[in-house]
N, C-alpha and C positions, 0 to 999 in steps of 0.2 A: 229331148227324147226321154220318155218315162219307161222304166223297166219294171218287171215283176217284183224286183227287189224293193222298189219304192212304194208299192201298194200297201196300204194300211190294213190291219186286221179287221175283218168284217166287210171288206170291200170286194167287189167283183170287177174284173178287168177283161177286156177282149184282146186277144193276141193279134198284133199287127204284123210282126216280122220276127224271124229267128235269126240271130246273129251267130257267129261261130262257124266252124267248118268241119267237114269230115265226120269222124266218129262221134264227136260231142254233139253236133247238130242232129245226127241220126238218132242218138240215144234220147235226146229231148223229144224228138218226133215220135219215137217208139213208145214213150210214156203217155202219148195222147195229146201232147201240147203242140197243136198245129195252128196255122192261120185261121182267124175268125172264131177260135174256140174261147168260150168264157171260162175264166179261172177265178175261183173264189178263195181268198186267203183266210184260212181258219185259225191258225196259230203260228207263233214264232217262238222258237226255243229261247230259254232264258238268256243265253249268250248271243242270240241272234242267228244262229245257224244250226239246224236247217229250218226251212219255212214249210209249214204244212198247208197244202192247198187241196181243193176239191176240183177235179177235172173230169168231165164226162161221167159224173155219178160215182166216182171213186176217190178215195183219199190218197194223196201222194206227198212224200217229203222230198224237197228239192234243196240242194245246196245254194247258198247265196251267190256263189260264183256262177252257177248255172242260171239262176234267176236273173242275173245281170245281163245275160245274153238274150233274154226274151223281152222284146219291145211290146208294150201294151198301150191301150188308149182308155 
């Protein structure tokens, strides 16, 4: 299983499934990260957390912990 956390800088991935439950999953979905959405990884902070991505035309910073819950292809 490949997650958003594993995607390299400059690559685009398509969301396959969101793992996690309840409020965490809802928060990720509220940020616009849903099934079949393309996510482009723009930058990663010097210490690796957070990851800056482009989703649906806007930039978003997401924690590594949350990125690990997003399965991509």
